[in-house]
Steps between C-alpha positions, in 0.01 A plus 500: 500500500696491174816593691453187711485277198798666337715397795412129465665256259353152457668213315252289306597131488527370141302197610184713502534552127569126450157428656336671206422827675507813297706798601178685588383215724837481673494875548146478645594229750817683596317824546238331720756335730701822513195692624420226752859507625490877542171471696642228725804718571266783600626732227158547343143472624235261373330789319825592327566136415154470349558813293826358365318183396214694342252416773401634841589411861240222527605357165860479612413345837270251327797402283706435816214288635500286183876454529471409873738780593475621859456871555379753757386823338444821699383761247586870535148595402282489815192426288646158419499217754814297585519168323672170569568207274246215557760287679600782735136592552423143603805489726389829655157355575659189647728716716200698624322178593814373673531825693136472608548136603821590686318770694212262574747233613675748729167597656407133546838423658456791740151379593635149554778643716243683714285186530808295592590749774144487635505120498838493674372737770182294542703178513732647764203610710347153467824325589569729796143457625517121480839492671386733780170323562664158487765607748244648739284187483780266602538643850142434619493164318812388681340604828186297420713199413708539815202518737316221314804278536523572872134412544531182293791385717272571800774697670247759615235250606315181395277491189198287430462319168291772331745773604789289374330460160412867470848615593650258246283658230610848612866395493472336156314799357751750639787289365344492155439875511858566610629288210286707263628828644859377472442403136354842418787673677758292316333565164484875564867506604605311189303729270631808678857369470546519878553133577847381593627149445722309740729354235755226558658203326307189604455143377177380344457261793510795742227673302253211487549357848161431656286599200388145420423429866285813523309395189396165651268692734323656200427167327397315815213263421550525124625208288799697375860384461749775589857471367813697427785450254819704527774482239840423647781753504289817484697821567441740785261786437518866602149549637287613790456150639175561689330679212588237239391234747172687531459493119541121498251461785254722310529278193457181705206648693334605176545150359356342816200734491394398150600134499265234644693189403807390306845649533675818605873513434782749553773473237821704519753489219755704310382687189689692231319770306640778278857406594422542870484235773200479734369272769138416419240418766184329371185393684280262300154381601211295362236751606218677321729703272457853367310611194696682230296818539579505875879473464554877513305528826728268694762762585266801537434626856157431651389299195338163560478245221143385442477168682124494540489150360698385804338726758844627604562868559773487760780750547543868425657478159832639628717189530588468132541876432739532795689188391529637146649826624736335750641283221542809280687671782751214483547537124291192419169425331183318611253344257222241483405220260160339543221295344148489637433170673863387473686724741752784504874557515621818672870565440745773587867557438779653707820601315817324609692822437280777646457826304665816630172645633457184710857514630453865596151436641359774276136402535360843417453383138135467391412130514129538449329303226488684170 
């Protein structure tokens, strides 16, 4: 030990003496820091350091604690336990907790991954089942419609009035059921990413041709004014004409269903949002409106908004969800604004410059509601 000290030379700054410290005090401070330095360099143990400072191992380590000096002591004597400075001990505890949380997080992520795989498999089975059943139902339904139509035209033989009425009910019911099956099949195809769009550049006028005329049938007998307003000079759009036309008809049909009097209007105009140009289609009505708490249900499959106050429970709840997804497939967005008792405005946008996934008809992307 004495040999170690003999090899060290320390210069004592004169300033220490100017502070009023005695030579003995300066020597004591110097000796203390020298021992601490040797311990930090690993040249002596804590027990040896304590001996040099006329104390023991714990006394020396307690001194380091008071001076907030970090240390990690591993004594040679197996009867003594390893010791860390308070800061390192706290950091060690924090690290242990972090390690435990990291392991718990990894287990949770793995469990979530397994659940996600199970849900994906279940969703695929559901989608495949719906698509298969829907496809198999269309063949017999088309046969029923075909024979019913032949009978109604009396090409097979004459019908009396009761037979004519009954066959009309059969034909109307089969038509409604076929529409439902087609909607379910379309929805399942969209969610499975198996639907293909017949994309082309078309004018707005080509898209909306006949939609207003078809809506007149739905408001027959109601005191409703039907109108359309189209901004001049709208650009061509890269869309599946028939599917976007179907979206517009869905919006107009929905407005006609829940409007008893007033106005229903179709407004088409150019819109710029986030430095991107869109053509916006809006259908506004003066119908019963939608409550705020029901807004999220509008675009969910098989969900009917509570209209018990009107006694209306028509439809399957698929028109809006399908419309929402068809618009998404075109790179647009569909939303609703409404006030109870004042009416609703359903709007959707189609980008003037279609995104790459629309140009490439990559409709396998998940367009389901989040």
